[in-house]
All heavy atoms as an XYZ file, in Angstrom:
675
protein
N    -263.315     87.175    -75.568
C    -263.010     87.164    -74.193
C    -264.173     87.652    -73.336
O    -265.198     88.012    -73.794
N    -263.925     87.633    -72.009
C    -264.990     88.038    -71.066
C    -264.710     89.434    -70.560
O    -265.452     89.886    -69.695
C    -265.115     87.048    -69.969
O    -263.888     87.038    -69.285
N    -263.805     90.160    -71.174
C    -263.502     91.495    -70.712
C    -264.535     92.473    -71.258
O    -265.443     92.134    -72.012
N    -264.447     93.749    -70.807
C    -265.426     94.787    -71.262
C    -265.248     94.972    -72.800
O    -264.218     94.871    -73.348
C    -265.002     95.977    -70.508
C    -263.569     95.749    -70.039
C    -263.366     94.263    -69.953
N    -266.359     95.253    -73.422
C    -266.375     95.543    -74.856
C    -266.206     97.026    -75.125
O    -266.681     97.839    -74.309
C    -267.737     95.092    -75.457
C    -267.858     93.645    -75.533
C    -269.094     93.272    -76.358
N    -269.091     91.886    -76.599
C    -270.154     91.174    -76.814
N    -271.325     91.789    -76.869
N    -270.097     89.895    -77.063
N    -265.593     97.318    -76.194
C    -265.444     98.730    -76.620
C    -266.314     98.970    -77.846
O    -266.184     98.254    -78.803
C    -264.019     99.053    -76.882
C    -263.101     98.892    -75.730
C    -261.755     99.419    -75.947
N    -260.861     99.065    -74.913
C    -260.704     99.685    -73.769
N    -261.466    100.772    -73.531
N    -259.821     99.293    -72.861
N    -267.201     99.921    -77.738
C    -268.049    100.215    -78.908
C    -269.251     99.304    -78.974
O    -269.308     98.301    -78.272
N    -270.182     99.674    -79.830
C    -271.398     98.870    -79.981
C    -271.159     97.555    -80.702
O    -270.244     97.432    -81.482
C    -272.324     99.762    -80.766
C    -271.446    100.646    -81.553
C    -270.162    100.864    -80.669
N    -271.955     96.560    -80.299
C    -271.879     95.232    -80.933
C    -272.478     95.388    -82.375
O    -273.366     96.118    -82.608
C    -272.611     94.211    -80.187
N    -271.849     94.639    -83.272
C    -272.327     94.668    -84.694
C    -273.405     93.598    -84.834
O    -273.268     92.476    -84.463
C    -271.235     94.433    -85.625
C    -270.186     95.572    -85.653
C    -269.147     95.301    -86.601
C    -268.158     96.477    -86.548
N    -266.986     96.318    -87.495
N    -274.502     93.979    -85.486
C    -275.532     93.094    -85.765
C    -275.233     92.357    -87.033
O    -274.903     92.985    -88.058
C    -276.930     93.831    -85.866
C    -277.392     94.496    -84.590
C    -278.681     95.237    -84.846
C    -277.585     93.496    -83.488
N    -275.432     91.041    -87.064
C    -275.179     90.221    -88.248
C    -276.245     89.223    -88.449
O    -276.880     88.773    -87.438
C    -273.784     89.505    -88.121
C    -272.641     90.417    -87.922
C    -271.412     89.648    -87.666
N    -270.428     90.523    -87.086
C    -269.345     91.019    -87.722
N    -269.127     90.633    -88.911
N    -268.545     91.776    -87.135
N    -276.463     88.737    -89.648
C    -277.432     87.663    -89.925
C    -277.068     86.477    -89.060
O    -275.887     86.172    -88.931
C    -277.412     87.305    -91.401
N    -278.106     85.866    -88.489
C    -277.915     84.704    -87.649
C    -277.792     85.008    -86.183
O    -277.940     84.138    -85.290
N    -277.590     86.316    -85.858
C    -277.537     86.701    -84.429
C    -278.935     86.635    -83.820
O    -279.978     86.790    -84.496
C    -277.006     88.090    -84.291
N    -278.993     86.386    -82.478
C    -280.275     86.370    -81.755
C    -280.354     87.629    -80.930
O    -279.403     88.036    -80.272
C    -280.361     85.121    -80.869
C    -281.616     85.121    -79.991
C    -280.372     83.868    -81.740
N    -281.509     88.209    -80.921
C    -281.767     89.421    -80.108
C    -283.141     89.375    -79.507
O    -283.908     88.477    -79.878
C    -281.548     90.737    -80.959
O    -281.631     91.842    -80.065
C    -282.585     90.842    -82.058
N    -283.446     90.331    -78.631
C    -284.795     90.271    -78.053
C    -285.595     91.463    -78.602
O    -285.123     92.473    -78.916
C    -284.746     90.352    -76.524
O    -284.103     91.514    -76.073
N    -286.905     91.229    -78.684
C    -287.890     92.248    -79.102
C    -288.765     92.429    -77.883
O    -289.562     91.517    -77.536
C    -288.646     91.740    -80.284
C    -289.629     92.761    -80.814
O    -289.737     93.864    -80.334
N    -290.478     92.315    -81.731
N    -288.766     93.604    -77.227
C    -289.437     93.778    -75.978
C    -290.348     95.012    -75.973
O    -290.136     95.992    -75.273
C    -288.393     93.940    -74.880
C    -287.383     92.816    -74.795
C    -286.285     93.012    -73.746
O    -286.400     93.953    -73.000
O    -285.385     92.186    -73.784
N    -291.514     94.915    -76.702
C    -292.406     95.992    -76.618
C    -293.058     96.108    -75.310
O    -293.329     95.024    -74.634
C    -293.490     95.701    -77.744
C    -293.364     94.165    -77.832
C    -291.931     93.812    -77.540
N    -293.350     97.291    -74.816
C    -293.941     97.435    -73.522
C    -294.675     98.756    -73.354
O    -294.688     99.619    -74.208
N    -295.397     98.834    -72.256
C    -296.147    100.045    -71.843
C    -295.863    100.299    -70.396
O    -295.998     99.341    -69.594
C    -297.633     99.786    -72.098
C    -298.468    101.021    -71.640
C    -298.604    102.125    -72.525
C    -299.042    101.041    -70.440
C    -299.356    103.225    -72.051
C    -299.777    102.106    -70.005
C    -299.889    103.216    -70.824
O    -300.663    104.328    -70.426
N    -295.540    101.496    -70.066
C    -295.225    101.859    -68.659
C    -295.951    103.141    -68.303
O    -295.974    104.123    -69.068
C    -293.725    102.065    -68.550
C    -292.938    100.837    -68.893
C    -292.466    100.689    -70.226
C    -292.710     99.849    -67.963
C    -291.790     99.500    -70.543
C    -292.024     98.712    -68.316
C    -291.539     98.528    -69.612
O    -290.884     97.418    -69.929
N    -296.516    103.157    -67.117
C    -297.116    104.362    -66.461
C    -296.027    104.807    -65.438
O    -295.748    104.021    -64.479
C    -298.413    104.038    -65.793
C    -299.564    103.844    -66.731
C    -300.024    105.207    -67.337
O    -299.858    106.269    -66.734
O    -300.634    105.170    -68.417
N    -295.532    105.960    -65.658
C    -294.481    106.508    -64.793
C    -294.833    106.404    -63.272
O    -295.860    106.929    -62.884
C    -294.154    107.945    -65.147
C    -292.886    108.449    -64.552
O    -291.925    107.615    -64.275
O    -292.766    109.700    -64.322
N    -294.023    105.743    -62.550
C    -294.254    105.602    -61.100
C    -295.404    104.697    -60.703
O    -295.743    104.556    -59.524
N    -296.002    104.012    -61.654
C    -297.179    103.139    -61.406
C    -296.923    101.665    -61.678
O    -296.815    100.828    -60.758
C    -298.359    103.601    -62.167
C    -298.837    105.023    -61.823
C    -299.402    105.111    -60.424
O    -300.036    104.139    -59.941
O    -299.212    106.093    -59.776
N    -296.820    101.335    -62.953
C    -296.681     99.930    -63.346
C    -296.144     99.893    -64.820
O    -296.021    100.897    -65.441
C    -298.033     99.228    -63.286
C    -299.074     99.762    -64.260
C    -299.119     99.202    -65.532
C    -299.898    100.763    -63.922
C    -300.050     99.689    -66.483
C    -300.799    101.299    -64.851
C    -300.907    100.717    -66.113
N    -295.871     98.621    -65.229
C    -295.435     98.464    -66.577
C    -295.690     96.996    -66.952
O    -295.845     96.182    -66.072
N    -295.752     96.800    -68.282
C    -295.968     95.476    -68.803
C    -295.083     95.327    -70.023
O    -295.001     96.305    -70.803
C    -297.430     95.109    -69.018
C    -297.599     93.648    -69.451
C    -298.049     96.081    -70.084
C    -298.984     93.155    -69.449
N    -294.443     94.190    -70.211
C    -293.572     94.053    -71.328
C    -293.676     92.599    -71.862
O    -293.790     91.662    -71.065
C    -292.133     94.333    -70.952
C    -291.139     94.201    -72.071
C    -289.790     94.687    -71.646
N    -289.245     93.861    -70.650
C    -288.313     94.216    -69.736
N    -287.864     95.477    -69.723
N    -287.852     93.372    -68.865
N    -293.651     92.436    -73.132
C    -293.598     91.111    -73.768
C    -292.171     90.902    -74.259
O    -291.648     91.807    -74.964
C    -294.623     91.021    -74.964
C    -296.012     91.247    -74.448
C    -294.495     89.658    -75.629
C    -296.992     91.505    -75.574
N    -291.522     89.804    -73.860
C    -290.184     89.595    -74.286
C    -290.111     88.335    -75.155
O    -290.285     87.215    -74.692
C    -289.283     89.372    -73.078
C    -289.195     90.628    -72.207
C    -288.305     90.434    -71.001
O    -287.335     89.627    -71.049
O    -288.511     91.139    -70.000
N    -289.851     88.549    -76.459
C    -289.781     87.528    -77.437
C    -288.312     87.511    -78.004
O    -287.688     88.571    -78.114
C    -290.742     87.661    -78.560
C    -292.147     87.445    -78.120
O    -292.411     86.469    -77.330
N    -293.031     88.236    -78.544
N    -287.811     86.386    -78.400
C    -286.502     86.313    -79.044
C    -286.735     86.238    -80.538
O    -287.660     85.618    -81.058
C    -285.745     85.034    -78.583
C    -285.344     85.034    -77.074
C    -284.620     83.743    -76.777
C    -284.476     86.251    -76.749
N    -285.817     86.889    -81.237
C    -285.839     86.888    -82.678
C    -284.433     86.636    -83.212
O    -283.444     86.869    -82.497
C    -286.228     88.290    -83.206
S    -287.843     88.835    -82.624
N    -284.305     86.155    -84.450
C    -283.014     86.071    -85.039
C    -282.961     86.916    -86.310
O    -284.093     87.235    -86.905
C    -282.662     84.577    -85.396
C    -283.541     83.892    -86.382
C    -283.167     83.817    -87.710
C    -284.728     83.312    -85.981
C    -283.983     83.159    -88.645
C    -285.535     82.701    -86.856
C    -285.147     82.592    -88.219
O    -285.977     81.980    -89.137
N    -281.824     87.365    -86.626
C    -281.639     88.342    -87.710
C    -281.365     87.600    -89.010
O    -280.601     86.620    -89.052
C    -280.479     89.344    -87.396
C    -280.630     90.110    -86.184
C    -279.376     90.892    -85.835
C    -281.762     91.129    -86.369
N    -282.024     88.040    -90.107
C    -281.859     87.464    -91.399
C    -281.623     88.606    -92.394
O    -282.144     89.696    -92.228
C    -283.087     86.607    -91.841
C    -283.241     85.423    -90.943
C    -284.299     87.427    -91.853
N    -280.873     88.344    -93.480
C    -280.795     89.293    -94.533
C    -282.102     89.333    -95.288
O    -282.720     88.326    -95.525
C    -279.640     88.929    -95.466
C    -278.280     89.168    -94.872
C    -277.152     88.880    -95.842
O    -277.421     88.655    -97.057
O    -275.994     88.826    -95.375
N    -282.554     90.579    -95.646
C    -283.815     90.678    -96.362
C    -283.551     91.508    -97.649
O    -282.813     92.443    -97.628
C    -284.894     91.339    -95.457
C    -285.313     90.463    -94.326
C    -284.451     92.724    -94.981
N    -284.247     91.169    -98.673
C    -284.103     91.893    -99.923
C    -284.804     93.245    -99.804
O    -285.847     93.342    -99.122
C    -284.816     90.980   -100.989
C    -285.754     90.147   -100.234
C    -285.169     89.988    -98.847
N    -284.282     94.246   -100.409
C    -284.980     95.578   -100.400
C    -284.598     96.308   -101.654
O    -283.448     96.121   -102.222
C    -284.544     96.400    -99.127
O    -285.125     97.728    -99.282
C    -283.065     96.528    -98.987
N    -285.443     97.121   -102.120
C    -285.202     97.920   -103.291
C    -284.243     99.067   -102.971
O    -283.771     99.727   -103.925
C    -286.466     98.461   -103.890
C    -287.205     99.405   -102.988
C    -288.545     99.820   -103.560
O    -289.009     99.325   -104.563
N    -289.203    100.850   -102.959
N    -283.946     99.287   -101.738
C    -283.091    100.437   -101.330
C    -281.660    100.026   -101.091
O    -280.840    100.895   -100.728
C    -283.650    101.097   -100.088
C    -285.122    101.479   -100.240
C    -286.176    100.789    -99.585
C    -285.424    102.570   -101.085
C    -287.444    101.160    -99.800
C    -286.754    102.944   -101.248
C    -287.751    102.255   -100.636
O    -289.054    102.553   -100.781
N    -281.297     98.762   -101.296
C    -279.891     98.342   -101.080
C    -279.037     99.062   -102.154
O    -279.256     98.996   -103.306
C    -279.793     96.845   -101.230
N    -277.982     99.748   -101.637
C    -277.068    100.397   -102.452
C    -275.640    100.122   -102.061
O    -275.348     99.864   -100.929
C    -277.279    101.947   -102.484
O    -277.064    102.398   -101.139
C    -278.644    102.302   -102.941
N    -274.728    100.100   -102.976
C    -273.281     99.933   -102.701
C    -273.007     98.750   -101.862
O    -272.157     98.721   -101.003
C    -272.748    101.200   -102.013
N    -273.748     97.644   -102.106
C    -273.500     96.390   -101.401
C    -274.054     96.363    -99.935
O    -273.700     95.399    -99.196
N    -274.735     97.403    -99.510
C    -275.245     97.437    -98.169
C    -276.396     96.402    -98.062
O    -277.309     96.446    -98.862
C    -275.692     98.836    -97.756
C    -276.385     98.791    -96.404
C    -274.561     99.804    -97.795
N    -276.385     95.574    -97.053
C    -277.417     94.572    -96.903
C    -278.212     94.968    -95.677
O    -277.709     95.447    -94.713
C    -276.814     93.195    -96.700
C    -276.048     92.723    -97.975
C    -275.487     91.316    -97.804
C    -274.814     90.964    -99.070
N    -274.181     89.694    -98.980
N    -279.559     94.702    -95.793
C    -280.460     95.035    -94.710
C    -280.813     93.753    -93.928
O    -280.893     92.665    -94.537
C    -281.699     95.715    -95.267
C    -281.451     97.109    -95.732
C    -280.832     97.374    -96.912
C    -281.869     98.141    -94.955
C    -280.549     98.653    -97.364
C    -281.644     99.461    -95.358
C    -280.962     99.725    -96.564
N    -281.085     93.999    -92.627
C    -281.482     92.844    -91.813
C    -282.926     92.968    -91.314
O    -283.439     94.090    -91.188
C    -280.585     92.777    -90.539
C    -279.123     92.551    -90.787
C    -278.313     92.705    -89.451
C    -278.850     91.190    -91.405
N    -283.625     91.829    -91.163
C    -284.970     91.814    -90.681
C    -285.025     90.863    -89.508
O    -284.074     90.085    -89.242
N    -286.120     90.877    -88.789
C    -286.319     89.988    -87.665
C    -287.281     88.831    -87.977
O    -288.270     89.054    -88.671
C    -286.950     90.740    -86.498
C    -286.112     91.919    -85.906
C    -286.918     92.686    -84.897
C    -284.849     91.411    -85.260
N    -286.927     87.639    -87.498
C    -287.792     86.482    -87.630
C    -288.042     85.918    -86.250
O    -287.073     85.844    -85.442
C    -287.169     85.413    -88.539
C    -286.953     85.802    -89.976
C    -288.266     86.033    -90.654
N    -288.069     86.380    -92.078
C    -287.987     87.603    -92.525
N    -288.155     88.607    -91.738
N    -287.851     87.866    -93.818
N    -289.263     85.593    -85.938
C    -289.588     85.125    -84.572
C    -288.876     83.790    -84.324
O    -288.820     82.910    -85.076
C    -291.073     84.943    -84.410
C    -291.823     86.217    -84.500
O    -291.278     87.208    -83.931
O    -292.950     86.237    -85.050
N    -288.327     83.706    -83.112
C    -287.749     82.503    -82.555
C    -288.602     81.953    -81.467
O    -288.915     80.771    -81.339
C    -286.352     82.806    -81.987
C    -285.383     81.682    -81.730
C    -285.170     80.775    -82.936
C    -284.071     82.218    -81.179
N    -289.108     82.838    -80.520
C    -290.077     82.508    -79.533
C    -291.152     83.552    -79.466
O    -290.980     84.700    -79.818
C    -289.376     82.443    -78.078
O    -288.945     83.748    -77.759
C    -288.248     81.487    -78.081
N    -292.352     83.133    -79.074
C    -293.474     84.013    -78.886
C    -294.160     83.730    -77.525
O    -294.627     82.626    -77.306
C    -294.529     83.905    -79.948
C    -294.145     84.371    -81.358
C    -295.222     84.027    -82.419
C    -293.860     85.857    -81.356
N    -294.107     84.695    -76.659
C    -294.731     84.535    -75.378
C    -296.261     84.781    -75.506
O    -296.650     85.800    -76.118
C    -294.145     85.540    -74.376
C    -294.883     85.469    -73.013
C    -292.692     85.242    -74.167
N    -297.111     83.850    -75.105
C    -298.528     84.061    -75.265
C    -299.043     85.320    -74.511
O    -298.554     85.637    -73.464
C    -299.134     82.801    -74.668
C    -298.094     81.801    -74.576
C    -296.828     82.569    -74.449
N    -300.009     85.993    -75.133
C    -300.635     87.129    -74.477
C    -301.953     86.602    -73.894
O    -302.724     86.010    -74.572
C    -300.894     88.263    -75.471
C    -299.576     88.829    -76.057
C    -301.734     89.386    -74.856
C    -299.769     89.760    -77.224
N    -302.154     86.873    -72.586
C    -303.371     86.408    -71.878
C    -304.517     87.264    -72.333
O    -304.714     88.421    -71.977
C    -303.196     86.475    -70.357
C    -304.410     86.106    -69.575
C    -305.053     84.834    -69.940
O    -305.998     84.825    -70.775
N    -304.609     83.715    -69.426
N    -305.359     86.737    -73.230
C    -306.423     87.489    -73.829
C    -307.452     87.971    -72.811
O    -308.126     88.953    -73.039
C    -307.077     86.685    -74.906
C    -306.214     86.403    -76.124
C    -306.909     85.576    -77.156
N    -305.984     85.211    -78.150
C    -306.380     84.700    -79.349
N    -307.638     84.524    -79.587
N    -305.468     84.380    -80.267
N    -307.606     87.204    -71.702
C    -308.587     87.646    -70.679
C    -308.232     89.016    -70.065
O    -309.077     89.649    -69.463
C    -308.682     86.574    -69.601
C    -309.324     85.287    -70.049
C    -309.309     84.296    -68.921
C    -309.903     82.971    -69.403
N    -309.894     81.962    -68.312
N    -306.971     89.377    -70.192
C    -306.486     90.623    -69.609
C    -306.601     91.802    -70.599
O    -306.293     92.902    -70.325
C    -305.067     90.529    -69.157
C    -304.906     89.443    -67.985
C    -303.399     89.390    -67.687
C    -305.708     89.812    -66.778
N    -307.063     91.517    -71.842
C    -307.134     92.505    -72.884
C    -308.543     93.008    -73.038
O    -309.472     92.157    -73.277
C    -306.586     92.030    -74.256
C    -306.718     93.035    -75.290
C    -305.173     91.552    -74.053
N    -308.806     94.277    -72.880
C    -310.165     94.868    -73.114
C    -310.244     95.151    -74.583
O    -309.824     96.223    -75.024
C    -310.368     96.081    -72.298
C    -311.711     96.657    -72.439
O    -312.510     96.273    -73.319
O    -312.074     97.635    -71.592
N    -310.765     94.202    -75.334
C    -310.770     94.344    -76.850
C    -311.655     95.541    -77.296
O    -311.550     95.973    -78.443
C    -311.217     93.024    -77.516
C    -310.204     91.932    -77.256
C    -312.579     92.552    -77.110
N    -312.508     96.002    -76.438
C    -313.332     97.190    -76.870
C    -312.500     98.402    -77.043
O    -312.979     99.357    -77.671
C    -314.458     97.418    -75.819
O    -313.906     97.911    -74.609
N    -311.299     98.376    -76.510
C    -310.359     99.561    -76.613
C    -309.510     99.432    -77.867
O    -308.740    100.420    -78.185
C    -309.544     99.688    -75.359
C    -310.291     99.895    -74.097
C    -309.284     99.883    -72.880
C    -311.068    101.217    -74.101
N    -309.544     98.305    -78.557
C    -308.629     98.091    -79.744
C    -309.312     98.538    -81.047
O    -310.524     98.391    -81.183
C    -308.299     96.615    -79.814
C    -307.581     96.012    -78.607
C    -307.286     94.528    -78.890
C    -306.289     96.752    -78.294
N    -308.520     99.011    -81.883
C    -308.984     99.239    -83.267
C    -309.072     97.888    -83.995
O    -308.592     96.908    -83.544
C    -308.002    100.112    -84.102
O    -306.761     99.381    -84.218
C    -307.751    101.502    -83.374
N    -309.755     97.856    -85.174
C    -309.837     96.636    -85.899
C    -308.481     96.082    -86.298
O    -308.196     94.904    -86.210
C    -310.635     96.846    -87.140
C    -312.115     97.029    -86.888
O    -312.619     96.651    -85.778
O    -312.867     97.496    -87.783
N    -307.568     96.979    -86.645
C    -306.159     96.632    -86.997
C    -305.449     95.963    -85.807
O    -304.730     95.039    -85.933
C    -305.432     97.737    -87.563
N    -305.624     96.590    -84.621
C    -304.959     96.083    -83.423
C    -305.493     94.706    -83.019
O    -304.759     93.798    -82.656
C    -305.136     97.070    -82.240
C    -304.332     98.346    -82.441
C    -304.724     99.436    -81.503
O    -305.869     99.425    -80.967
O    -303.891    100.316    -81.236
N    -306.816     94.508    -83.176
C    -307.449     93.226    -82.876
C    -306.965     92.204    -83.886
O    -306.616     91.032    -83.441
C    -308.950     93.312    -82.874
C    -309.701     92.120    -82.536
C    -309.340     91.569    -81.126
C    -311.195     92.325    -82.596
N    -306.842     92.529    -85.186
C    -306.323     91.620    -86.139
C    -304.883     91.226    -85.793
O    -304.493     90.037    -85.966
C    -306.384     92.241    -87.530
C    -307.743     92.395    -88.118
O    -308.674     91.730    -87.542
O    -307.888     93.144    -89.091
N    -304.091     92.180    -85.340
C    -302.681     91.908    -84.994
C    -302.628     90.948    -83.796
O    -301.854     89.991    -83.758
C    -301.939     93.185    -84.620
C    -300.491     92.979    -84.377
C    -299.783     94.267    -84.076
O    -300.396     95.314    -83.876
N    -298.483     94.222    -83.943
N    -303.459     91.152    -82.792
C    -303.525     90.295    -81.621
C    -303.932     88.903    -82.029
O    -303.283     87.937    -81.577
C    -304.500     90.875    -80.581
C    -304.689     90.035    -79.312
C    -303.383     89.953    -78.490
C    -305.815     90.600    -78.435
N    -304.923     88.735    -82.841
C    -305.384     87.414    -83.288
C    -304.307     86.743    -84.140
O    -304.070     85.566    -83.979
C    -306.681     87.541    -84.072
C    -307.822     87.868    -83.178
O    -307.817     87.512    -81.941
N    -308.863     88.553    -83.701
N    -303.615     87.446    -84.993
C    -302.598     86.890    -85.822
C    -301.418     86.412    -85.018
O    -300.717     85.442    -85.366
C    -302.132     87.908    -86.859
N    -301.146     87.137    -83.902
C    -300.025     86.784    -83.032
C    -300.187     85.363    -82.500
O    -299.178     84.664    -82.309
C    -299.983     87.800    -81.858
C    -298.883     87.566    -80.867
C    -297.620     88.166    -81.061
C    -299.066     86.827    -79.744
C    -296.641     88.026    -80.164
C    -298.052     86.659    -78.796
C    -296.827     87.251    -79.027
O    -295.810     87.123    -78.095
N    -301.426     84.906    -82.262
C    -301.682     83.634    -81.675
C    -301.885     82.485    -82.704
O    -302.201     81.334    -82.341
C    -302.874     83.708    -80.761
C    -302.547     84.435    -79.471
N    -302.789     85.769    -79.341
C    -301.927     84.019    -78.318
C    -302.403     86.165    -78.135
N    -301.845     85.157    -77.531
N    -301.738     82.805    -83.958
C    -301.914     81.779    -85.029
C    -300.670     80.995    -85.199
O    -299.576     81.362    -84.992
C    -302.294     82.334    -86.346
C    -303.730     82.746    -86.321
C    -304.209     83.159    -87.679
N    -305.311     84.049    -87.445
C    -305.496     85.228    -88.061
N    -304.633     85.678    -88.925
N    -306.515     85.931    -87.821
């Protein structure tokens, strides 16, 4: 129904959610990347008593404008992550 929900929604495999990492300067500005992901069951060595774990798979990826990134401020790992994001 369209009425108010009681309690938190349950996450299940196949559900779509958003992944919204961001950076904010209090009272100044903020920037956020909003991508959609879907949930999938993932194998793990820690599964016990039939508990299943969920992971995220990308559904959409919003491009990051590289001209706005000062790569001199990034670690090698961060630069690798940025480059991998656009592959």
